[in-house]
SEMAR-769087 format. One record per residue (C-alpha): residue in one letter; x, y, z. Coordinates in steps of 0.05 Angstrom, whole numbers, plus 5000, padded with zeros to 4 digits. Example, Ala and Ser with C-alpha at 12.3 -4.5 7.8 and 13.67 -1.06 7.14 Angstrom:
REM SEMAR-769087
<pt code="A" u="5246" v="4910" w="5156"/>
<pt code="S" u="5273" v="4979" w="5143"/>
REM end
This chain:
REM SEMAR-769087
<pt code="M" u="4998" v="4999" w="5000"/>
<pt code="K" u="5058" v="5048" w="5016"/>
<pt code="K" u="5088" v="5033" w="4948"/>
<pt code="I" u="5024" v="5051" w="4914"/>
<pt code="L" u="5015" v="5114" w="4953"/>
<pt code="K" u="5088" v="5136" w="4936"/>
<pt code="M" u="5079" v="5121" w="4862"/>
<pt code="C" u="5014" v="5159" w="4862"/>
<pt code="T" u="5046" v="5220" w="4895"/>
<pt code="V" u="5100" v="5220" w="4842"/>
<pt code="F" u="5049" v="5217" w="4785"/>
<pt code="I" u="5006" v="5273" w="4818"/>
<pt code="L" u="5070" v="5317" w="4823"/>
<pt code="L" u="5084" v="5306" w="4750"/>
<pt code="L" u="5013" v="5327" w="4732"/>
<pt code="G" u="5022" v="5390" w="4771"/>
<pt code="F" u="5082" v="5409" w="4729"/>
<pt code="A" u="5040" v="5403" w="4665"/>
<pt code="S" u="5001" v="5468" w="4676"/>
<pt code="T" u="5030" v="5529" w="4643"/>
<pt code="S" u="4993" v="5596" w="4651"/>
<pt code="N" u="5004" v="5620" w="4580"/>
<pt code="A" u="4988" v="5552" w="4546"/>
<pt code="L" u="4922" v="5530" w="4517"/>
<pt code="P" u="4887" v="5480" w="4565"/>
<pt code="I" u="4884" v="5405" w="4556"/>
<pt code="P" u="4835" v="5377" w="4543"/>
<pt code="F" u="4822" v="5428" w="4486"/>
<pt code="S" u="4759" v="5432" w="4447"/>
<pt code="D" u="4735" v="5481" w="4393"/>
<pt code="N" u="4672" v="5474" w="4351"/>
<pt code="F" u="4674" v="5547" w="4328"/>
<pt code="D" u="4600" v="5557" w="4345"/>
<pt code="S" u="4612" v="5614" w="4394"/>
<pt code="E" u="4658" v="5652" w="4346"/>
<pt code="N" u="4635" v="5721" w="4325"/>
<pt code="S" u="4576" v="5718" w="4374"/>
<pt code="G" u="4549" v="5659" w="4333"/>
<pt code="A" u="4548" v="5700" w="4267"/>
<pt code="W" u="4581" v="5677" w="4202"/>
<pt code="A" u="4637" v="5722" w="4170"/>
<pt code="L" u="4679" v="5719" w="4108"/>
<pt code="N" u="4756" v="5727" w="4117"/>
<pt code="Y" u="4745" v="5720" w="4193"/>
<pt code="T" u="4805" v="5734" w="4237"/>
<pt code="G" u="4774" v="5741" w="4305"/>
<pt code="F" u="4780" v="5670" w="4330"/>
<pt code="A" u="4787" v="5658" w="4404"/>
<pt code="N" u="4836" v="5602" w="4399"/>
<pt code="W" u="4870" v="5611" w="4331"/>
<pt code="T" u="4910" v="5662" w="4294"/>
<pt code="I" u="4908" v="5667" w="4217"/>
<pt code="V" u="4980" v="5671" w="4200"/>
<pt code="D" u="4974" v="5666" w="4124"/>
<pt code="G" u="4917" v="5674" w="4074"/>
<pt code="T" u="4845" v="5677" w="4097"/>
<pt code="V" u="4790" v="5631" w="4121"/>
<pt code="D" u="4716" v="5640" w="4122"/>
<pt code="L" u="4671" v="5625" w="4183"/>
<pt code="I" u="4608" v="5597" w="4151"/>
<pt code="G" u="4552" v="5549" w="4166"/>
<pt code="A" u="4490" v="5563" w="4208"/>
<pt code="G" u="4455" v="5627" w="4190"/>
<pt code="S" u="4499" v="5640" w="4128"/>
<pt code="P" u="4483" v="5631" w="4055"/>
<pt code="Y" u="4539" v="5581" w="4054"/>
<pt code="D" u="4510" v="5529" w="4103"/>
<pt code="F" u="4529" v="5470" w="4057"/>
<pt code="L" u="4522" v="5419" w="4113"/>
<pt code="P" u="4464" v="5441" w="4158"/>
<pt code="G" u="4461" v="5417" w="4229"/>
<pt code="N" u="4534" v="5427" w="4244"/>
<pt code="G" u="4533" v="5498" w="4271"/>
<pt code="L" u="4589" v="5544" w="4248"/>
<pt code="Y" u="4649" v="5515" w="4214"/>
<pt code="V" u="4711" v="5539" w="4176"/>
<pt code="D" u="4723" v="5542" w="4100"/>
<pt code="M" u="4797" v="5534" w="4096"/>
<pt code="D" u="4801" v="5576" w="4030"/>
<pt code="G" u="4775" v="5645" w="4046"/>
<pt code="S" u="4750" v="5697" w="4000"/>
<pt code="T" u="4815" v="5725" w="3975"/>
<pt code="Y" u="4841" v="5671" w="3929"/>
<pt code="N" u="4893" v="5657" w="3981"/>
<pt code="P" u="4878" v="5594" w="4026"/>
<pt code="G" u="4890" v="5606" w="4102"/>
<pt code="Q" u="4936" v="5576" w="4155"/>
<pt code="M" u="4905" v="5573" w="4224"/>
<pt code="L" u="4954" v="5571" w="4282"/>
<pt code="S" u="4935" v="5557" w="4354"/>
<pt code="S" u="4934" v="5624" w="4388"/>
<pt code="S" u="4980" v="5596" w="4443"/>
<pt code="P" u="5019" v="5533" w="4447"/>
<pt code="F" u="5003" v="5471" w="4486"/>
<pt code="A" u="5047" v="5452" w="4545"/>
<pt code="L" u="5052" v="5376" w="4528"/>
<pt code="Q" u="5080" v="5332" w="4583"/>
<pt code="P" u="5106" v="5262" w="4565"/>
<pt code="G" u="5046" v="5215" w="4551"/>
<pt code="T" u="4996" v="5196" w="4497"/>
<pt code="Y" u="4950" v="5247" w="4465"/>
<pt code="T" u="4891" v="5242" w="4418"/>
<pt code="L" u="4877" v="5294" w="4366"/>
<pt code="T" u="4809" v="5292" w="4332"/>
<pt code="F" u="4779" v="5337" w="4280"/>
<pt code="D" u="4724" v="5337" w="4227"/>
<pt code="L" u="4738" v="5353" w="4154"/>
<pt code="A" u="4690" v="5354" w="4097"/>
<pt code="G" u="4698" v="5366" w="4022"/>
<pt code="N" u="4688" v="5436" w="3994"/>
<pt code="Q" u="4615" v="5418" w="3971"/>
<pt code="H" u="4627" v="5449" w="3903"/>
<pt code="L" u="4642" v="5422" w="3833"/>
<pt code="T" u="4717" v="5437" w="3837"/>
<pt code="P" u="4761" v="5381" w="3864"/>
<pt code="S" u="4769" v="5384" w="3941"/>
<pt code="D" u="4832" v="5421" w="3964"/>
<pt code="P" u="4875" v="5381" w="4013"/>
<pt code="V" u="4887" v="5407" w="4087"/>
<pt code="T" u="4954" v="5398" w="4120"/>
<pt code="V" u="4955" v="5388" w="4195"/>
<pt code="Q" u="5017" v="5398" w="4238"/>
<pt code="L" u="5033" v="5394" w="4312"/>
<pt code="A" u="5097" v="5425" w="4339"/>
<pt code="M" u="5120" v="5448" w="4271"/>
<pt code="G" u="5110" v="5379" w="4243"/>
<pt code="S" u="5154" v="5342" w="4293"/>
<pt code="L" u="5095" v="5307" w="4326"/>
<pt code="L" u="5045" v="5308" w="4269"/>
<pt code="D" u="5052" v="5327" w="4195"/>
<pt code="K" u="4997" v="5297" w="4152"/>
<pt code="T" u="4956" v="5319" w="4092"/>
<pt code="Y" u="4881" v="5298" w="4088"/>
<pt code="T" u="4839" v="5297" w="4025"/>
<pt code="L" u="4766" v="5281" w="4015"/>
<pt code="G" u="4719" v="5280" w="3955"/>
<pt code="N" u="4691" v="5349" w="3939"/>
<pt code="Y" u="4620" v="5326" w="3964"/>
<pt code="D" u="4640" v="5284" w="4023"/>
<pt code="P" u="4605" v="5301" w="4090"/>
<pt code="F" u="4642" v="5316" w="4154"/>
<pt code="T" u="4687" v="5259" w="4171"/>
<pt code="T" u="4724" v="5249" w="4238"/>
<pt code="F" u="4798" v="5239" w="4234"/>
<pt code="T" u="4834" v="5214" w="4297"/>
<pt code="E" u="4909" v="5216" w="4308"/>
<pt code="T" u="4947" v="5187" w="4367"/>
<pt code="I" u="5009" v="5227" w="4386"/>
<pt code="I" u="5065" v="5202" w="4431"/>
<pt code="V" u="5103" v="5255" w="4470"/>
<pt code="T" u="5166" v="5230" w="4499"/>
<pt code="S" u="5194" v="5293" w="4532"/>
<pt code="A" u="5161" v="5358" w="4556"/>
<pt code="T" u="5148" v="5406" w="4498"/>
<pt code="S" u="5114" v="5467" w="4476"/>
<pt code="A" u="5070" v="5450" w="4415"/>
<pt code="S" u="5031" v="5492" w="4367"/>
<pt code="L" u="4977" v="5465" w="4323"/>
<pt code="T" u="4965" v="5486" w="4251"/>
<pt code="F" u="4912" v="5472" w="4198"/>
<pt code="E" u="4933" v="5498" w="4127"/>
<pt code="G" u="4886" v="5496" w="4067"/>
<pt code="T" u="4908" v="5494" w="3995"/>
<pt code="G" u="4881" v="5518" w="3927"/>
<pt code="S" u="4865" v="5586" w="3902"/>
<pt code="D" u="4790" v="5587" w="3883"/>
<pt code="N" u="4759" v="5612" w="3948"/>
<pt code="I" u="4729" v="5545" w="3960"/>
<pt code="G" u="4764" v="5497" w="4007"/>
<pt code="M" u="4755" v="5439" w="4053"/>
<pt code="L" u="4713" v="5450" w="4115"/>
<pt code="L" u="4739" v="5445" w="4186"/>
<pt code="D" u="4700" v="5433" w="4250"/>
<pt code="N" u="4705" v="5402" w="4320"/>
<pt code="V" u="4779" v="5404" w="4338"/>
<pt code="T" u="4799" v="5370" w="4405"/>
<pt code="L" u="4862" v="5349" w="4437"/>
<pt code="T" u="4861" v="5305" w="4498"/>
<pt code="L" u="4910" v="5268" w="4542"/>
<pt code="V" u="4899" v="5194" w="4547"/>
<pt code="P" u="4890" v="5175" w="4621"/>
<pt code="E" u="4957" v="5152" w="4652"/>
<pt code="P" u="4972" v="5114" w="4716"/>
<pt code="A" u="4963" v="5178" w="4758"/>
<pt code="T" u="4887" v="5179" w="4738"/>
<pt code="I" u="4883" v="5105" w="4753"/>
<pt code="C" u="4918" v="5119" w="4820"/>
<pt code="L" u="4868" v="5174" w="4837"/>
<pt code="L" u="4810" v="5128" w="4821"/>
<pt code="G" u="4838" v="5071" w="4859"/>
<pt code="L" u="4854" v="5113" w="4921"/>
<pt code="G" u="4781" v="5136" w="4919"/>
<pt code="A" u="4755" v="5066" w="4916"/>
<pt code="L" u="4802" v="5044" w="4972"/>
<pt code="G" u="4772" v="5102" w="5013"/>
<pt code="L" u="4700" v="5080" w="5001"/>
<pt code="L" u="4716" v="5007" w="5018"/>
<pt code="R" u="4747" v="5031" w="5084"/>
<pt code="R" u="4688" v="5071" w="5101"/>
<pt code="K" u="4641" v="5010" w="5088"/>
<pt code="H" u="4682" v="4965" w="5132"/>
<pt code="S" u="4695" v="5013" w="5190"/>
REM end
């Protein structure tokens, strides 16, 4: 029992080091629905969690003339309205501690006659993730899931970059980044269970 308590204490201390005041929180989740007070906008730059570092993107969907896939709230057209596709960079980095992370996001085709323009996703400037995703032009939102292994503490930024130059790009929605539970979580749950058992038998 003492060994378990000691191990749990170490894991909890490590978790404490993972918090950084100027980093985006984990778990991270963004479905874009609260952007711009819920109103669509072309060439939108006011994202709460993202900075547009190149080109432009459009905030479209619910309430706009460009709600190509109704029922999904607001989402992002990765090729804005300036013939220059956008690159979205997380507004702050993520403070990643060693562990396993899951990144999920939804992509859809551009919903137009032109071929779908790929989207490149990178985490930590491509050192943790560097992949390009392509769907058919009329494909609906499809969830992509990537497992990311972090071996040493690092500060990691996340980017989504569109391609093409026709003002019509792939659509992005529902970005999440979560930490897969490690032994620290199991320890905390185990300690809670032990506490309940002791109370029942006392």
